[in-house]
C-alpha positions as CSV (number, residue, x, y, z in Angstrom):
1,M,4.2,-37.1,25.2
2,E,7.3,-35.0,24.7
3,N,6.8,-33.2,28.0
4,H,6.1,-36.6,29.7
5,H,9.4,-37.9,28.2
6,R,11.3,-34.9,29.6
7,H,10.0,-35.5,33.0
8,H,11.3,-39.0,32.9
9,E,14.7,-37.7,31.9
10,T,15.0,-35.4,35.0
11,P,17.6,-36.7,37.5
12,S,16.2,-38.5,40.4
13,R,17.6,-36.0,42.9
14,N,15.3,-33.4,41.5
15,A,12.3,-35.6,41.5
16,G,9.4,-34.0,43.3
17,Y,11.3,-30.7,43.6
18,M,9.0,-27.6,43.4
19,P,10.5,-24.0,43.7
20,S,9.0,-21.7,46.3
21,P,6.6,-19.0,45.1
22,K,9.2,-16.3,46.0
23,R,11.9,-18.1,44.0
24,Q,9.5,-18.7,41.1
25,K,8.8,-15.0,41.1
26,Q,12.5,-14.1,41.0
27,Q,13.0,-16.5,38.1
28,N,10.2,-15.0,36.1
29,S,11.6,-11.5,36.8
30,D,15.1,-12.6,35.6
31,D,13.6,-14.0,32.5
32,G,11.8,-10.7,31.8
33,Q,15.0,-8.8,32.3
34,A,16.9,-11.1,30.0
35,D,14.9,-10.1,27.0
36,T,12.9,-6.9,27.4
37,S,12.7,-6.4,23.7
38,L,10.3,-9.3,23.2
39,V,6.8,-8.4,22.0
40,R,4.0,-10.3,23.5
41,Q,1.8,-11.9,20.9
42,S,-1.9,-12.6,21.3
43,K,-4.1,-14.7,19.2
44,A,-7.1,-12.3,19.5
45,C,-6.9,-8.6,18.6
46,S,-7.4,-6.0,21.3
47,N,-10.9,-5.1,20.1
48,C,-12.2,-8.7,20.2
49,R,-10.4,-9.4,23.4
50,K,-12.2,-6.5,25.1
51,L,-15.6,-7.8,24.1
52,K,-14.5,-11.5,24.6
53,V,-15.7,-12.5,21.1
54,K,-14.1,-14.9,18.7
55,C,-11.4,-13.3,16.6
56,D,-11.1,-14.9,13.1
57,P,-8.2,-13.8,11.0
58,A,-8.9,-12.6,7.5
59,D,-7.8,-14.7,4.5
60,D,-5.6,-12.1,2.9
61,R,-2.7,-12.4,5.4
62,S,-3.0,-8.7,6.2
63,G,-3.2,-9.4,9.9
64,V,-6.6,-7.8,10.3
65,C,-9.4,-9.9,11.6
66,S,-12.7,-10.2,9.8
67,R,-14.6,-8.4,12.5
68,C,-12.4,-5.3,12.6
69,R,-12.4,-5.2,8.8
70,R,-16.2,-5.4,8.7
71,L,-16.5,-2.6,11.3
72,S,-13.6,-0.5,9.9
73,L,-11.7,-0.7,13.2
74,H,-8.0,-0.5,13.8
75,C,-7.0,-4.1,14.5
76,L,-4.2,-4.4,17.0
77,R,-2.6,-7.7,17.8
78,E,0.6,-6.6,19.5
79,K,0.8,-5.6,23.2
80,R,3.9,-3.4,23.3
81,L,5.8,-2.8,26.5
82,W,4.3,0.1,28.3
83,A,7.5,2.3,28.6
84,S,8.7,1.7,25.0
85,T,6.8,4.4,23.1
86,D,7.3,8.1,22.9
87,D,3.5,8.7,23.3
88,T,3.5,6.9,26.6
89,T,6.5,8.9,27.8
90,L,4.7,12.1,27.0
91,Q,1.6,10.9,28.8
92,L,3.8,10.0,31.8
93,Q,5.3,13.5,31.8
94,L,1.8,15.1,31.7
95,T,0.7,12.9,34.6
96,I,3.7,13.8,36.7
97,T,3.0,17.5,36.0
98,K,-0.6,17.1,37.1
99,L,0.5,15.3,40.3
100,E,3.0,18.0,41.0
101,R,0.5,20.8,40.8
102,A,-2.0,18.8,42.9
103,L,0.6,18.2,45.5
104,E,1.5,21.9,45.6
105,D,-2.1,22.8,46.3
106,V,-2.2,20.2,49.1
107,L,1.0,21.5,50.6
108,E,-0.3,25.1,50.6
109,K,-3.6,24.0,52.0
110,L,-1.8,22.4,54.9
111,D,0.6,25.3,55.4
112,M,3.5,23.1,54.6
113,P,6.7,24.2,52.9
114,A,6.8,24.6,49.1
115,L,7.6,21.5,47.0
116,D,10.9,23.1,45.9
117,L,12.1,23.1,49.5
118,Y,12.0,19.4,49.8
119,V,15.7,18.8,49.1
120,S,16.6,17.2,52.4
121,P,14.8,14.7,54.5
122,D,14.7,16.8,57.6
123,I,12.0,19.2,56.2
124,V,8.9,17.2,57.0
125,E,7.0,19.2,59.6
126,P,4.5,21.9,58.6
127,I,5.3,25.5,59.3
128,H,2.1,25.8,61.3
129,P,-0.2,23.1,62.4
130,P,-3.2,22.5,60.2
131,R,-6.1,24.7,61.0
132,P,-9.8,24.3,60.3
133,T,-10.5,27.6,58.5
134,R,-13.1,28.8,56.1
135,Q,-12.7,27.1,52.7
136,N,-10.6,29.0,50.2
137,S,-10.0,32.0,52.5
138,E,-6.7,33.6,53.2
139,E,-7.4,35.0,56.6
140,P,-8.0,32.8,59.7
141,P,-11.5,33.2,61.2
142,N,-12.0,35.8,63.9
143,D,-15.3,35.2,65.7
144,R,-15.1,38.6,67.4
145,Y,-15.7,40.4,64.0
146,N,-18.0,37.8,62.4
147,V,-21.2,38.4,64.4
148,S,-22.6,40.4,61.5
149,S,-20.6,39.4,58.5
150,E,-21.6,39.2,54.8
151,P,-24.3,36.8,53.7
152,M,-21.8,34.8,51.7
153,N,-19.6,34.3,54.7
154,S,-22.5,32.8,56.6
155,L,-23.2,30.5,53.6
156,I,-19.5,29.4,53.6
157,E,-19.6,28.9,57.4
158,A,-22.8,26.8,57.1
159,T,-21.9,24.7,54.1
160,N,-18.1,24.6,53.9
161,L,-18.5,24.4,50.2
162,K,-15.3,24.8,48.2
163,G,-15.0,27.5,45.5
164,L,-17.3,30.1,47.1
165,R,-14.4,32.4,47.9
166,S,-11.3,33.2,45.9
167,E,-7.9,33.0,47.5
168,L,-5.0,35.3,47.5
169,R,-1.8,33.3,47.6
170,S,0.8,34.7,49.9
171,A,4.0,36.0,48.5
172,K,6.1,33.3,50.2
173,Q,4.1,30.4,48.8
174,R,2.8,31.5,45.4
175,R,2.2,28.2,43.7
176,K,1.1,27.3,40.2
177,G,-2.5,28.5,39.9
178,G,-4.3,29.2,36.7
179,M,-2.1,32.3,36.1
180,R,1.3,30.7,36.7
181,R,2.5,28.3,34.0
182,M,6.3,28.6,33.7
183,D,6.4,25.3,31.9
184,S,4.4,26.7,29.0
185,D,5.1,30.5,28.9
186,L,6.7,32.5,26.1
187,I,10.2,31.5,27.0
188,S,9.5,27.8,27.6
189,E,7.6,27.6,24.3
190,K,10.6,29.3,22.6
191,I,8.5,32.2,21.3
192,I,11.1,34.6,22.7
193,T,14.6,34.0,23.9
194,W,15.9,34.9,27.3
195,E,17.9,37.8,26.0
196,E,14.9,39.1,24.1
197,G,12.7,38.9,27.2
198,E,15.3,40.8,29.2
199,N,15.4,43.6,26.6
200,L,11.6,43.9,26.4
201,L,11.4,44.0,30.2
202,T,14.0,46.8,30.4
203,L,12.1,48.7,27.7
204,F,8.8,48.4,29.6
205,K,10.4,49.6,32.8
206,E,11.9,52.6,31.0
207,K,9.0,53.6,28.8
208,Q,5.8,52.4,30.3
209,G,6.2,51.4,33.9
210,Y,6.1,54.8,35.5
211,H,2.5,55.3,34.1
212,L,1.5,52.8,36.8
213,F,2.7,55.2,39.5
214,S,3.4,53.5,42.9
215,A,1.6,50.3,41.7
216,N,4.4,49.7,39.2
217,I,6.5,46.6,39.0
218,P,9.3,46.9,41.5
219,T,12.5,48.3,40.1
220,E,14.4,45.3,41.4
221,S,12.2,42.8,39.7
222,T,14.0,40.5,37.3
223,L,12.7,38.4,34.4
224,E,12.9,35.3,36.5
225,S,11.1,36.8,39.4
226,I,8.3,38.0,37.1
227,R,8.0,34.6,35.4
228,T,7.8,33.0,38.8
229,S,5.2,35.4,40.2
230,S,2.6,35.4,37.4
231,T,2.5,34.2,33.8
232,V,-0.1,36.7,33.1
233,L,2.1,39.6,34.3
234,F,5.0,38.2,32.3
235,T,3.0,37.9,29.1
236,A,1.4,41.3,29.6
237,V,4.7,43.0,30.0
238,I,6.1,41.3,26.8
239,L,2.9,42.1,24.9
240,V,2.9,45.8,25.7
241,A,6.6,46.2,25.2
242,A,6.5,44.4,21.8
243,L,3.7,46.8,20.7
244,H,6.1,49.7,20.9
245,V,9.0,48.2,19.1
246,P,9.2,48.4,15.3
247,G,9.6,45.0,13.7
248,K,8.0,43.1,16.5
249,E,4.6,42.9,14.9
250,Q,4.6,39.1,14.6
251,L,5.8,38.7,18.2
252,H,3.0,41.1,19.4
253,Q,0.4,39.0,17.5
254,K,1.7,35.8,19.1
255,C,1.8,37.4,22.6
256,Y,-1.7,38.7,22.0
257,N,-3.1,35.3,21.2
258,R,-1.3,33.7,24.1
259,F,-2.6,36.4,26.5
260,L,-6.2,35.9,25.4
261,G,-5.8,32.2,26.1
262,L,-4.3,32.8,29.5
263,V,-7.1,35.2,30.5
264,S,-9.8,32.8,29.2
265,S,-8.3,29.9,31.2
266,V,-8.2,31.8,34.5
267,M,-11.7,33.3,34.4
268,F,-12.8,30.7,37.0
269,D,-9.6,30.1,38.8
270,R,-9.8,30.5,42.6
271,F,-6.1,31.2,43.2
272,H,-4.7,34.6,42.3
273,T,-1.8,36.9,43.2
274,L,-1.4,40.6,43.2
275,D,0.8,40.3,40.1
276,D,-2.0,38.5,38.3
277,I,-4.2,41.6,38.7
278,R,-1.3,43.9,37.9
279,G,-0.8,42.0,34.6
280,L,-4.4,42.5,33.7
281,C,-4.1,46.2,34.5
282,I,-1.1,46.6,32.3
283,A,-2.8,45.0,29.3
284,A,-5.9,47.1,29.9
285,F,-3.9,50.4,30.0
286,W,-2.3,49.8,26.6
287,Q,-4.4,47.4,24.5
288,P,-7.4,49.1,23.0
289,Y,-9.3,45.9,22.2
290,L,-9.0,44.5,25.7
291,S,-9.2,47.7,27.8
292,W,-12.8,47.6,28.9
293,K,-13.2,43.9,29.5
294,L,-9.9,43.5,31.4
295,S,-10.6,46.5,33.6
296,G,-13.9,44.8,34.8
297,L,-12.2,41.4,35.3
298,S,-9.3,42.8,37.3
299,I,-11.7,44.8,39.5
300,R,-13.8,41.8,40.3
301,M,-10.7,39.7,41.1
302,A,-9.4,42.5,43.4
303,A,-12.8,42.7,45.2
304,E,-12.8,39.0,45.7
305,L,-9.4,39.3,47.3
306,N,-10.6,42.1,49.6
307,L,-8.1,44.7,48.3
308,H,-10.6,47.4,49.4
309,H,-10.0,46.3,53.0
310,A,-6.2,46.8,52.8
311,F,-6.3,50.6,53.3
312,Y,-8.1,50.2,56.6
313,E,-5.9,47.4,57.8
314,A,-2.8,49.4,57.0
315,F,-3.7,52.5,59.0
316,N,-6.1,51.2,61.7
317,E,-4.6,47.9,62.9
318,P,-2.2,48.8,65.7
319,D,-0.8,45.3,66.1
320,L,0.5,45.0,62.5
321,T,4.2,44.5,61.9
322,V,6.0,46.8,59.6
323,E,6.2,44.1,57.0
324,A,2.4,43.4,57.2
325,R,1.7,47.1,57.0
326,R,3.8,47.4,53.8
327,E,2.0,44.4,52.3
328,N,-1.4,46.1,53.0
329,L,-0.1,49.3,51.5
330,E,0.9,47.5,48.3
331,R,-2.6,46.1,48.0
332,A,-4.1,49.6,48.7
333,R,-1.9,51.1,45.9
334,L,-3.1,48.5,43.5
335,W,-6.7,49.3,44.5
336,Y,-6.0,53.0,43.8
337,L,-4.6,52.0,40.4
338,L,-7.7,50.0,39.6
339,Y,-9.8,53.0,40.5
340,V,-7.8,55.1,38.0
341,L,-8.2,52.4,35.3
342,D,-11.9,52.0,36.0
343,H,-12.8,55.7,35.9
344,Q,-10.6,56.5,33.0
345,S,-12.4,53.7,31.0
346,S,-15.7,55.0,32.2
347,I,-15.0,58.6,31.1
348,T,-13.5,57.7,27.7
349,Y,-16.1,55.0,26.8
350,G,-19.0,57.0,28.3
351,R,-20.1,54.0,30.4
352,P,-20.8,53.7,34.1
353,S,-17.9,53.0,36.4
354,V,-17.7,49.9,38.5
355,M,-15.8,51.2,41.6
356,S,-17.6,53.6,43.9
357,E,-16.0,56.3,46.1
358,L,-15.3,54.1,49.1
359,R,-13.4,55.1,52.2
360,P,-9.9,54.5,50.8
361,I,-10.7,57.1,48.2
362,K,-12.1,59.6,50.7
363,D,-9.4,59.0,53.3
364,Y,-6.5,59.5,51.0
365,E,-5.0,62.2,53.3
366,M,-4.0,59.4,55.7
367,L,-1.7,58.0,53.1
368,L,-0.4,61.4,52.2
369,M,0.5,62.2,55.8
370,S,2.1,58.8,56.5
371,E,5.8,58.0,56.6
372,F,5.2,55.4,53.9
373,C,4.0,57.9,51.3
374,T,6.3,58.3,48.2
375,S,6.3,60.7,45.3
376,A,4.7,58.1,43.1
377,D,2.0,57.7,45.7
378,R,1.2,61.5,45.5
379,S,1.0,61.3,41.7
380,L,-1.3,58.4,42.0
381,I,-3.6,60.1,44.5
382,A,-3.6,63.2,42.4
383,Q,-5.1,61.2,39.5
384,V,-7.6,59.5,41.8
385,T,-8.9,62.8,43.3
386,G,-9.1,64.4,39.9
387,L,-11.2,61.5,38.5
388,V,-13.4,61.8,41.5
389,V,-14.5,65.3,40.4
390,L,-15.4,64.0,36.9
391,S,-17.2,61.0,38.2
392,R,-19.4,63.2,40.5
393,A,-20.2,65.4,37.5
394,F,-21.3,62.4,35.4
395,D,-23.3,61.1,38.4
396,H,-25.1,64.4,38.4
397,F,-25.5,65.0,34.7
398,G,-25.8,61.4,33.5
399,L,-23.9,59.4,30.9
400,E,-26.6,59.2,28.2
401,P,-25.2,60.7,25.0
402,K,-28.6,62.1,24.0
403,R,-29.3,63.8,27.4
404,A,-29.1,67.5,26.7
405,M,-28.2,70.0,29.4
406,A,-30.8,72.6,30.2
407,G,-29.9,76.3,30.3
408,D,-31.7,77.2,33.5
409,D,-30.0,78.8,36.4
410,I,-29.8,75.6,38.6
411,S,-28.1,73.6,35.8
412,V,-25.7,76.4,35.1
413,L,-24.8,76.8,38.8
414,N,-24.3,73.1,39.3
415,H,-22.1,73.0,36.2
416,M,-20.0,76.0,37.5
417,R,-19.6,74.1,40.8
418,F,-17.9,71.2,39.1
419,I,-15.7,73.7,37.1
420,A,-14.7,75.3,40.4
421,D,-14.0,71.9,41.9
422,I,-11.5,71.0,39.2
423,Q,-9.9,74.4,39.5
424,S,-9.5,73.9,43.3
425,W,-8.0,70.5,42.5
426,K,-5.5,72.0,40.2
427,D,-4.5,74.8,42.7
428,K,-4.0,72.2,45.5
429,W,-1.9,69.8,43.6
430,T,0.1,72.6,41.9
431,K,1.2,73.7,45.4
432,L,2.0,70.2,46.4
433,R,4.0,69.7,43.2
434,E,6.1,72.7,43.8
435,A,6.8,71.6,47.4
436,E,7.6,68.1,46.2
437,K,10.0,69.4,43.6
438,Q,11.9,71.5,46.1
439,Q,12.2,68.6,48.6
440,T,12.9,65.6,46.4
441,G,13.4,67.0,42.9
442,Y,10.5,64.9,41.7
443,S,7.6,66.6,39.9
444,L,4.1,65.2,40.2
445,R,3.0,64.0,36.8
446,G,-0.1,64.9,34.8
447,I,-1.5,67.8,36.8
448,D,-1.8,70.3,34.0
449,L,-2.9,67.8,31.3
450,H,-5.6,66.3,33.5
451,Y,-6.8,69.8,34.3
452,Y,-7.1,70.7,30.6
453,F,-8.9,67.4,29.8
454,S,-11.3,67.8,32.7
455,N,-12.2,71.2,31.5
456,L,-12.8,69.9,28.0
457,V,-15.0,67.0,29.3
458,L,-17.0,69.2,31.8
459,N,-17.5,72.1,29.4
460,S,-18.4,70.0,26.5
461,L,-21.4,68.6,28.5
462,V,-23.3,71.7,27.4
463,L,-23.1,70.5,23.8
464,R,-24.0,66.9,24.5
465,G,-27.2,65.6,22.9
466,R,-27.3,68.5,20.3
467,S,-26.9,68.0,16.6
468,L,-24.2,70.0,14.9
469,D,-26.9,71.8,12.8
470,S,-28.6,73.0,16.0
471,I,-25.5,74.4,17.7
472,C,-26.8,77.9,16.8
473,D,-29.8,77.3,19.1
474,L,-27.5,76.7,22.2
475,P,-28.9,78.8,25.1
476,A,-26.9,82.0,25.8
477,S,-26.2,80.8,29.4
478,L,-24.3,77.8,28.1
479,R,-22.2,79.5,25.4
480,P,-19.4,80.6,27.7
481,S,-19.0,76.9,28.7
482,A,-18.8,76.0,25.0
483,L,-16.0,78.5,24.6
484,G,-14.3,76.9,27.6
485,A,-14.4,73.5,25.9
486,V,-12.9,74.9,22.7
487,E,-10.1,76.6,24.7
488,A,-9.4,73.4,26.6
489,A,-9.2,71.3,23.5
490,H,-6.6,73.8,22.0
491,S,-4.7,73.7,25.3
492,I,-4.5,69.8,25.2
493,L,-3.0,69.8,21.8
494,H,-0.7,72.6,22.6
495,H,0.5,70.8,25.7
496,F,1.4,67.7,23.8
497,L,3.3,69.7,21.2
498,T,5.2,72.0,23.5
499,S,6.1,69.7,26.3
500,S,9.3,67.9,25.4
501,K,8.4,65.2,28.0
502,Y,5.1,64.4,26.2
503,R,6.5,64.7,22.7
504,E,9.1,62.1,23.5
505,Q,6.7,59.8,25.3
506,V,3.8,60.0,22.9
507,V,4.3,56.4,21.8
508,G,4.6,54.8,25.3
509,M,1.6,56.6,26.8
510,P,-1.5,54.6,27.9
511,L,-4.6,54.7,25.8
512,Y,-6.2,57.3,28.1
513,L,-3.7,60.0,27.0
514,H,-4.2,59.0,23.4
515,S,-7.9,59.4,23.9
516,M,-7.3,63.0,25.1
517,I,-5.6,63.8,21.8
518,A,-8.4,62.1,19.8
519,F,-11.2,63.7,21.6
520,A,-9.6,67.2,21.4
521,V,-8.9,66.9,17.6
522,V,-12.3,65.4,16.7
523,F,-14.1,67.9,18.9
524,L,-12.3,70.9,17.3
525,L,-12.8,69.6,13.7
526,K,-16.5,69.1,14.3
527,M,-17.1,72.4,16.0
528,S,-14.8,74.7,14.0
529,P,-17.1,75.1,11.0
530,R,-20.0,76.1,13.3
531,W,-18.8,77.7,16.4
532,H,-19.1,81.2,14.8
533,T,-22.9,80.7,15.1
534,I,-22.6,80.9,18.9
535,G,-20.3,83.9,19.0
536,I,-16.9,82.1,19.2
537,T,-14.5,84.1,16.9
538,I,-11.4,81.9,16.9
539,N,-10.2,81.5,13.4
540,P,-9.6,77.7,12.8
541,Q,-7.5,78.3,9.8
542,E,-5.0,80.3,11.8
543,R,-5.1,78.5,15.1
544,T,-6.9,75.2,15.0
545,L,-5.9,73.5,11.8
546,P,-2.2,74.2,12.2
547,L,-2.4,72.5,15.7
548,V,-4.1,69.4,14.2
549,E,-1.5,69.2,11.4
550,D,1.4,69.4,13.8
551,V,-0.2,66.7,15.9
552,I,-0.4,64.5,12.8
553,S,3.2,65.2,12.1
554,L,4.1,64.3,15.7
555,L,2.2,61.0,15.5
556,R,3.6,60.0,12.1
557,G,7.1,60.9,13.1
558,S,7.1,58.6,16.1
559,E,8.6,55.1,15.9
560,A,6.5,52.2,17.1
561,G,5.2,48.8,16.0
562,A,2.8,48.7,13.0
563,N,0.0,47.7,15.4
564,H,0.3,50.8,17.4
565,I,-2.8,53.1,17.5
566,I,-1.0,56.3,16.8
567,Y,-0.7,55.6,13.1
568,S,-4.5,54.9,12.9
569,M,-5.1,58.2,14.7
570,A,-2.9,60.1,12.3
571,N,-4.7,58.5,9.3
572,G,-8.1,59.4,10.7
573,F,-7.1,63.0,11.5
574,Q,-5.6,63.5,8.0
575,R,-8.8,62.2,6.4
576,M,-10.9,64.6,8.4
577,L,-8.7,67.5,7.4
578,R,-9.1,66.6,3.7
579,Q,-12.8,66.7,4.2
580,I,-12.6,70.2,5.6
581,R,-10.4,71.4,2.8
582,R,-12.6,69.9,0.1
583,N,-15.6,71.9,1.5
584,D,-13.7,75.0,2.5
585,P,-11.0,76.2,0.0
586,T,-10.0,79.0,2.4
587,A,-8.7,76.4,4.8
588,Q,-6.0,75.4,2.3
589,T,-4.9,78.9,1.5
590,A,-4.9,80.1,5.1
591,T,-2.4,77.5,6.3
592,G,-0.3,77.4,3.2
593,R,-0.4,73.6,3.0
594,G,-1.8,71.3,0.4
595,S,-4.8,69.1,0.7
596,D,-2.6,66.2,1.7
597,G,0.4,68.2,2.9
598,V,1.3,68.0,6.5
599,S,4.4,69.9,7.5
600,A,7.4,68.1,8.8
601,P,8.0,68.0,12.6
602,A,10.5,70.8,12.2
603,G,7.9,73.2,11.0
604,Q,6.2,73.9,14.3
605,A,6.1,77.7,14.3
606,H,2.3,77.4,14.1
607,W,1.7,76.0,17.6
608,L,4.7,77.8,19.1
609,S,3.2,81.2,18.1
610,H,0.0,80.4,20.0
611,Q,1.6,79.4,23.3
612,T,0.3,82.4,25.3
613,V,-3.2,82.2,23.7
614,G,-3.8,78.6,24.6
615,H,-3.1,78.8,28.3
616,T,-4.5,82.3,28.9
617,G,-7.7,81.5,27.1
618,L,-8.3,78.3,29.1
619,D,-7.6,80.0,32.5
620,A,-10.0,82.8,31.7
621,A,-12.7,80.4,30.4
622,A,-12.3,78.3,33.6
623,N,-13.2,81.4,35.6
624,N,-16.2,82.1,33.3
625,I,-14.5,85.1,31.7
626,P,-14.7,84.5,27.9
627,L,-11.9,86.2,26.0
628,D,-13.4,86.1,22.6
629,Y,-17.1,85.6,23.1
630,D,-19.5,87.8,21.2
631,F,-22.7,88.6,23.3
632,G,-24.6,89.6,20.2
633,D,-24.8,93.3,20.9
634,G,-21.3,94.1,19.7
635,Q,-19.7,93.9,23.2
636,M,-16.8,91.5,23.5
637,L,-14.5,90.9,26.4
638,A,-10.8,90.7,25.4
639,P,-7.9,91.5,27.7
640,T,-5.3,92.6,25.2
641,N,-5.0,93.6,21.6
642,E,-2.4,90.8,21.2
643,L,-5.1,88.2,21.7
644,L,-7.5,89.9,19.3
645,A,-4.9,89.7,16.6
646,N,-5.2,85.9,16.6
647,Y,-9.0,85.9,16.0
648,G,-10.8,86.6,12.8
649,S,-13.9,88.6,12.2
650,P,-17.0,86.5,12.6
651,E,-18.8,87.9,9.6
652,N,-15.9,87.1,7.3
653,L,-15.4,83.5,8.4
654,Y,-17.0,80.1,7.4
655,Q,-18.6,81.2,4.2
656,S,-19.0,77.6,3.1
657,S,-19.4,76.0,6.5
658,S,-23.0,75.3,6.1
659,Q,-22.3,73.1,3.0
660,I,-19.8,70.8,4.8
661,N,-20.9,67.2,4.7
662,W,-18.8,65.3,7.2
663,G,-19.7,61.7,6.4
664,F,-18.0,60.4,9.6
665,Q,-20.7,61.6,12.0
666,D,-24.3,61.0,12.6
667,G,-25.3,64.5,13.4
668,E,-24.7,64.5,17.1
669,L,-21.6,65.8,18.8
670,W,-21.5,63.1,21.4
671,S,-22.8,60.1,19.6
672,V,-20.2,57.6,20.6
673,G,-18.8,58.7,23.9
674,M,-15.4,60.4,23.9
675,G,-12.2,58.5,23.3
676,Y,-11.5,54.9,22.6
677,D,-14.7,54.7,20.6
678,L,-13.3,57.4,18.3
679,L,-10.3,55.1,17.8
680,E,-12.2,51.9,17.2
681,P,-12.3,50.6,13.6
682,G,-15.5,51.7,12.0
683,G,-16.2,54.2,14.7
684,Q,-17.0,57.8,14.3
685,G,-13.5,59.1,14.0
686,L,-11.5,56.4,12.2
687,A,-12.2,53.9,9.5
688,S,-11.4,50.2,9.7
689,T,-8.8,50.5,7.0
690,D,-6.7,52.6,9.3
691,F,-5.9,49.4,11.3
692,P,-3.4,47.3,9.5
693,F,-3.7,44.4,11.9
694,Q,-7.1,43.2,13.2
695,F,-7.3,41.0,16.3
696,S,-10.0,38.5,17.0
697,M,-11.5,38.2,20.4
């Protein structure tokens, strides 16, 4: 009635007037803008309204309906404005981020400019017209060369299924794939500040970067460019740099957890960049818990992106521009670095390698002779060719730790052939190193050290698969090689102690170089109580134990983060020395040091006094001329009386060696490979208590 009365009160000139739908819509809009803070009320709660059931309010004036109370549901009667809550704003931001990433993928698929370039309306045309290519493939199809392609290419061509091939994103249009997340990296999440990131990047370039040879991060790279290129690379650089800085243990742990999450999230990503692979390599070179797994992952990613084709394209495609040739060389260098990483891991873990000796490895001379070859390239190729010799030896003799080498003439001759190969390798690269130093002032890295380690690895094969108690039964034809292994182990420790370059860089070295120290020390400490039984007359109390003690002093005197492996190595070596001294009192009196006493770094006269012996002995052993090998009939080859003065009399040594109970071994010399396994917690060389920080995979 009230409404009816109002209609009668309306002036006659408005009678029958009805606003148009457009005007009615504007009026409703104006009413909504006049009071946006009003909350729309509904008689039924949201749960009952969805099911279209009757909503009866409860009697206690709580505002909760009887149905929601009975079912323990959250009863909502208010329908708030959509843009008025913080949760909705956050959801909107996430939606915009997803749309932005999806749009970037679409733009790249259509060869259109990057989303960041759309700042003016005149950029609307694609750089190239859309092309019907293979799905997820970087290269356009070329039917001339696809007559007999890989089976997977045929499957892609027939099905056009997405995801069958990974894609390498070009340097000009690297978009946000699984490995680029600048909006959630270490700086965006405020885990580190910009200044801290700059300092850690500078530290990495100065202390670790050159170990990557010519596949290193470019010197002109900035923190912003690395963040833009790959979140994995950025996180790996900060992770490795923080590992080497005292006081950065918590940051290292956070970076470690963040890096694991990144790697886990990109396992099945189709879009990668070269810097993604480079980041995985960096973590694999320096992180002991990730080394083996990351090396395999990075190699598979590189193979999916056809990095093994880059060498051929760089030197056999006449129509390539200079820029394209340089890009292919960058990819070839990264493939070489992956070969080094793979075969270093294979040797140290005692496991099969993934990468075979493909044509880029065999045709390395093409790169050496090219105008694009740099000094860092030559150092990288030197490592590759040296590892080729060791890989061929393991292909021949096998990787099984219980496979013992026979003492027949064929086995000995084959073994001598590999020893001669590594000697030829050293001679060749020593000449190139001298020529390089005269021309550029740059000295090729790692030639001598790799030569010593290769001799240790190759010569110790004659002892593989034999228990320590059965060393005395070693065939006479293999005993000169055993001496060569002992001399090589001494030379490795001597090299690290006498070379100022390696002494200063012992903290920043990759794990492979630390494994050299570990293998040499553990090998010598295992063998020294028993090598007199095969005619080796080196006195460990005068020559071996002082070297080990000075290595411990070197490691403990270095500054690094508490998570660094050098401290675990020092603790493990010290524990093994204590075991020797408990079982052999002459070891303590011979060196003049207590059971726990390790001389300070300044007291290094022990290893300095043996400089001539270490190198001369190894060179002679490499040529199968034992310096201090007793043939059993009283005849011994020794070039000078000076060398004889450093060796003891075999009948007076090791009176208590047969009673030594090691406790950290299982009776075989090569029970757990040769390197990283010795450094693993609970492994043969070190105990789990040596590691102050444990990481979970």
